[in-house]
C-alpha positions in Angstrom: -11.1 -9.3 -5.8 -11.3 -5.5 -5.5 -8.0 -3.8 -6.1 -7.4 0.0 -5.8 -4.5 1.5 -7.6 -2.6 4.6 -6.4 -0.4 6.3 -9.0 -2.8 5.2 -11.7 -1.8 7.8 -14.3 1.9 6.9 -14.3 3.5 4.5 -16.7 3.7 1.7 -14.2 0.3 2.4 -12.6 -1.4 2.1 -16.0 0.2 -1.3 -16.4 -0.9 -2.4 -13.0 -4.5 -1.5 -13.9 -4.3 -3.3 -17.2 -2.8 -6.4 -15.5 -5.5 -6.5 -12.8 -8.3 -6.1 -15.3 -6.8 -8.8 -17.4 -6.9 -11.1 -14.4 -10.6 -10.4 -13.9 -10.4 -8.1 -10.9 -12.6 -5.1 -10.0 -10.3 -2.1 -10.2 -10.6 1.3 -8.7 -8.1 3.9 -10.2 -7.3 6.7 -7.8 -6.3 9.9 -9.6 -5.9 13.6 -8.8 -6.9 14.2 -12.5 -9.4 11.4 -13.4 -9.5 12.5 -17.0 -5.9 11.3 -17.4 -6.7 7.7 -16.6 -6.8 5.5 -19.6 -10.1 3.7 -19.6 -10.0 0.3 -21.5 -12.9 -0.9 -23.5 -13.3 -4.1 -21.4 -13.0 -4.9 -17.7 -14.6 -3.4 -14.6 -12.7 -0.2 -13.9 -13.9 2.6 -11.7 -12.1 5.9 -11.7 -12.2 8.0 -8.5 -10.8 11.5 -7.8 -8.4 11.3 -4.9 -5.5 13.5 -3.8 -3.1 12.6 -1.0 -2.8 16.3 -0.2 -6.6 16.4 0.6 -7.2 14.8 4.0 -9.6 11.9 3.8 -9.9 11.7 0.1 -7.7 8.6 -0.3 -9.3 6.8 2.6 -12.7 7.4 1.1 -11.6 6.2 -2.4 -10.1 2.9 -1.2 -13.1 2.0 1.0 -14.2 -1.6 0.2 -11.0 -2.5 -1.5 -9.3 -5.8 -0.6 -5.8 -4.4 -1.4 -4.2 -1.2 -2.6 -1.4 -1.5 -5.1 0.7 1.7 -5.2 2.9 2.8 -8.1 3.0 6.4 -6.7 6.0 8.3 -7.7 7.2 12.0 -7.8 9.2 14.2 -10.0 12.1 16.4 -8.8 9.7 19.4 -8.9 7.2 17.7 -6.5 7.2 17.8 -2.7 8.5 14.4 -1.5 6.0 14.5 1.4 3.5 13.3 -1.1 5.0 9.9 -0.8 4.9 9.9 3.0 1.3 11.2 3.1 0.2 8.7 0.5 1.7 5.8 2.4 0.2 7.1 5.7 -3.3 7.4 4.3 -3.5 4.1 2.6 -1.7 2.2 5.3 -4.4 3.3 7.8 -7.3 2.8 5.4 -6.6 -0.4 3.4 -6.6 -4.0 4.6 -3.3 -4.6 2.7 -0.9 -2.5 0.7 1.7 -3.3 -1.9 4.0 -0.4 -2.3 6.5 0.1 -5.2 9.8 1.8 -4.2 13.4 2.0 -5.3 16.2 -0.6 -4.9 19.0 0.8 -2.8 16.7 3.1 -0.8 14.9 2.6 2.5 15.2 -0.9 3.8 17.5 -1.9 0.9 20.0 0.9 1.5 23.5 -0.7 0.9 22.2 -3.2 -1.6 24.2 -1.5 -4.3 27.4 -1.4 -2.4 29.1 1.7 -0.9 29.9 3.4 -4.1 26.7 2.6 -5.9 24.7 3.6 -2.8 26.5 6.9 -2.6 25.9 7.7 -6.2 22.2 6.8 -5.9 21.8 8.9 -2.8 23.3 11.9 -4.6 21.1 11.4 -7.6 17.9 10.9 -5.5 18.6 13.0 -2.5 15.4 14.9 -3.1 13.3 11.9 -2.1 15.7 9.8 -0.1 14.2 10.3 3.3 10.6 10.2 2.0 11.2 6.8 0.4 12.5 5.4 3.7 9.7 6.8 5.8 6.9 5.8 3.4 8.3 2.2 3.1 8.4 1.8 6.9 4.8 3.1 7.2 3.6 0.4 4.8 5.7 -2.4 6.3 4.7 -1.5 9.9 1.0 -1.7 8.8 1.5 -5.2 7.5 2.0 -4.3 3.9 4.6 -5.3 1.3 7.2 -3.1 -0.2 8.6 -4.0 -3.7 12.0 -2.5 -4.3 12.9 -2.4 -8.0 15.9 -1.3 -9.9 15.7 1.1 -12.9 12.4 0.6 -14.6 12.4 -0.1 -18.4 9.7 -0.4 -21.0 10.9 -3.8 -22.2 8.3 -6.5 -22.8 7.2 -8.5 -19.8 9.1 -11.7 -19.1 7.6 -14.6 -17.1 10.7 -15.2 -15.0 10.2 -12.3 -12.6 10.1 -13.0 -8.9 10.1 -11.3 -5.5 12.8 -12.2 -2.9 13.3 -11.1 0.6 16.0 -8.5 1.1 18.2 -10.9 3.1 18.4 -13.2 0.1 19.9 -10.4 -2.2 23.6 -10.2 -2.6 24.8 -6.5 -2.9 25.9 -5.5 -6.4 27.1 -2.2 -7.7 25.1 -2.3 -10.9 21.3 -2.5 -10.1 19.2 -5.0 -11.9 16.7 -3.4 -14.3 13.0 -4.2 -14.1 10.5 -4.1 -16.9 7.4 -2.1 -15.9 5.1 -4.8 -17.2 6.9 -7.4 -15.1 6.7 -5.2 -12.0 2.9 -4.8 -12.6 2.5 -8.6 -12.9 4.5 -9.3 -9.7 2.5 -6.8 -7.7 -0.9 -8.0 -8.9 0.3 -11.6 -8.2 1.2 -10.6 -4.7 -2.1 -9.0 -4.3 -3.9 -12.2 -5.3 -1.8 -14.5 -3.1 0.2 -12.7 -0.5 3.6 -14.3 0.3 5.4 -11.3 1.7 3.0 -9.5 4.1 4.9 -7.3 6.6 8.0 -7.6 4.5 10.5 -5.7 2.3 11.1 -7.5 -1.0 13.3 -7.0 -4.1 12.0 -7.6 -7.6 14.4 -9.6 -9.9 14.1 -10.6 -13.5 16.2 -12.9 -15.7 18.3 -15.9 -14.6 18.1 -17.0 -11.0 
């Protein structure tokens, strides 16, 4: 299948690309700076210049893709509207979107309990509203949001899974998520959608 990846130069986006290529898919990497995309020696990867701040560039870049997998993120120095505009553009242009976001924010607000939620909101207040709006844009367009706890660089484990938010019991300490595992879960959902039009939570470890 044809998979486009938004946020392709980030740590998680690079792993999404690697996983999709490993699975034999045709991959289009969207990047504001294409020269920063790591091009592997094998696999069918196309790198396209696209910038969510340039109207129409993302829509043109994802044309022909079966699904867009987004690992788009921002730093504290970046305008959070990047997330909203990115979600708006791909939600209107792509047949299906899988959108990575943070556990405890947006549709999963309250998942970390009152104290944990308050601490998270204080730490991530810069992007709090943007995460909520972007997630709703994706879900309302029939896409899937993947809410993950703090991302780690630990090796991928094969016991990761996505669950619906109503099946998650609130906990103050958020479950961590290996980036490679998140990449694998998102590509698997792209291949065989189980959670279209849904908010999900990524879990790893014992059930």
